[in-house]
N, C-alpha and C positions, 0 to 999 in steps of 0.2 A: 603819466609822469615819466620823463625820460630817465635813463640810467644816470646821466650826469647830474641831474637835479636830485635824484634819490640819494646818491652817494654823498653829495655836498650837504644835504640836510642831515644825513646820518652822522657825518663828521662834525657838523656845526652844533648839533644838539647834545653833544657830550656835556654833560653837566659836571664799597667795593672792596678789600683786605690785602695787605702787603704779601709779597711772595713768600715771606717767612724763609725757611731753609729747605724747601722742597724743590722749587724750580728757580734757581738763581740765574737769571738771564736778562740782559737788556735786549729787547726785540729790535730787529731791523724791519724796514717797511715791506720788504719783498715777501710775497706769499708763495706757497708751494705751487709748482706748475700744474696745469690741468692733467688729470688722469695719472697723477703721481702721488705716492704716499710716503711721507717721511716718518720713520720710526726713530725716536730718540730715547736715550737713557740718561737721566740726570742723577748723578751720584754725589751726595754731599755728606761730609763728616764734620761734626762739631767737636773740635779738639778741646775748646774751653768755652762752655756755655752755662746755661741755667742749671743749677744742681738741685733745686728744690721743686716740689710739686706746688703749683700756685693755682688756686681756684679750681682744682681738679685737673689741671693740665700737666701732663708728664714733663719731666726735665728734658732738656735737649743735650746736656753734657754727655759726650762720648756716644751720641746717637748717629746712626747711619740713616739717611733719608734717601730712598730710591724711588724715583718717579719715572713712569713710562708715559711718554707722550706720542700719540699717533695722530698725524695731521694729513688730511687728504685735500688736494687741490681740486676744486669744482670747475673753475674756469680761470681766466687770466687775471681776475680781480677778487676772487672769493675762495676761501678755504675754511675748513672746519677741523678743529683739534679736539682731542679727548685725552684726559689725564687720569692716571691711576697712581695715587700717592700711597707710599708704604714707609714704615719706620722700623728700625731694629735697634735695640739697646740692651746691653747686658742685664739680665734679670727680668726683662719684659718680653723677650722673644721678638718675633717678626710680626708686625701688625699692619692690617689695612687701615689707612688713615681716612681716605675719601676719594671722591671722583669729581672732576669738573669737565664741562664742555665749553669750547671756545670758538665761536664763529668770528671770522675776520674779513674785512674788505679793505681794498687799497685803491689808490688813484692809479689808473692804468698808465703804462708808459706812453701811450699814444697821446695823452693829454700834454706831455712835455712840461711838466712842472719842474721848477728848479731844484726841488728837494723831493725825496721819497716820502710819501704820506700814507699811513694806513691806520685802522682803528680796530681793536679787538674788544669783544665783550665776553668775559669769562664768568660763568655762574656755576655753583656747585655746593657740595656738602662735604664737611669734614667732621669726624667724630669729636665729641666734647673732650675726650681724653687728650686730644692733640690741639684743640683750638676752642677757646671759650665761646667764640661765635661759630655756630655750626653751618648756617646757610649764608653765603656771601655772594656779592656781585662785584666784579672788577671791570672798570672801563679804562682801556689803555690806548690813548692816542700815541702814535709813533711817527717821529720825524727823523730822517737820517740823510746823510750826504757824504759822498766820497770827494775829497778835495786833494788832488794829487795823491800822495802816499798816506794822507790822513783820512781816517774814517770817524765820523761823528754821529752819534745817535742820542735822542732824547725821548724819554717816555714819561710825560707828566700824568702819571696814573692816579685815578680816583677810585675809591672803593666804598662799599656799603654793606653793612650787616643787616640781615633780615631775621636772625634768630640768635639771641645772646646778649650779653651786656653792652656790646657796641651798637646795638640798634638805636639807642637814644642819642648817639653822637652824630648821626646823620652821615653826610658824605665826608670821607677822609681823603687826605692828599699824600701820595706815596711816590715821589719823583725818582726816576732812575736815569742815569746817563752813562755813556761810554765814549772814550777817546782812545783810538787805536792808531798805530803807525805800521805801515808795511815795511818791515826790515828786509824782507826778501819777498819773492813772488809767492812763497808758501807760508810765511810766518808774519802774522800781525799781532802786535803786543801793545798793551797800554793799561788804562785804568777804567774800572767800572765802579759806579756808585749806586747804592740802594738806600733809600730813606723811607720812613713812615712817620709823618709829622703830627698826625692826629686830625681832628675835624677841621674842615675848612671854615674860616671865620674865627677860629680860636684854637690855634695849635697847642699841643701839649707842651709842658715845660721841657727844656732841652734834655734833662736826665731821663725823661719818660719817652722820648722819641727813639726810634730805631734808625741808626746811621752806620753803614758799613762801606768800606773801601776795599776793592779787590784789585790786586795785580793779576791781570789775566792775559791769556794768549789764545789766538785762533790759528789752527793749522789748516791751510787750504791744500790738502794733498790730492783732492779730486772733487769734481762737481757733484759726485754722488755722496760724498761724506761731509759731515759737519763735526768738527772737533774743537772743543773749548775746555780750558782748565785754568784754575786760578786759586789764589790764597787770599782770604779776606780777613780784615780786622774790624771789629766793632769799636766805635769811639764814644759811645754813650753807655750809661749804666744799664739801660734796658736792652742792650744789644748783645747777642752772643759774641764773645771776644775774639775767637779764632776759628776759622772754618776753611776747609779745603773743598773744592768742587771740581767736577768734571762732567762734560757733556759729550756723548758720542751719538751721532745720528747718521742714518743711511736712507737715501732716497731710493724708492722702488717704483718702477714703471709698470703700469697695468694697462 
């Protein structure tokens, strides 16, 4: 079977758990270049969040979530990422939350598609103290496009729990999107949206869904660096109400 057929089947068979507050990012379709490793630090602070322990899951209010993401480019259409999730909150100390692995493929530039397309599969474990569902799988199709000074990205993410109360719900739908504008050659700013609607075929009531809007900015200071920061507001009862986030990444060539 040719590579073209293989990747098309992989993309078309997309049929997993929201990012929560550990890695708040709308993905672009580009993968890390071959023989290059990207090291990223995701730092998120919940200013106003859940204050109670619910079903054994710790509160998020005033919690710092620090995630280390290490991604290596295998070739011009395939990369593999690895995550280390941690959390710190006054009175709880600094805790290891869990680890995920994320292979991702994309449509190569030589195919000349009108939009960028890739798909990631993220699977991993998180401790019950931080998530009621401990083993999860996320399938994230990614579509993006640069139109003049405008950048558009859409991640119609689907997620599945394999251990925990969410197992019975089946496949969930967690869409994300980003709209950004190049105000200068180095500054792109705009809006990011993160949602978690519940199981496909029967979404949760609106108050039980997670929906967040972030005013965010990307700084393009160098091809070697990735810098993103933003302030987010939750607009439903089940969403943390105020979060600040930052991403700093560095590409290393080996």
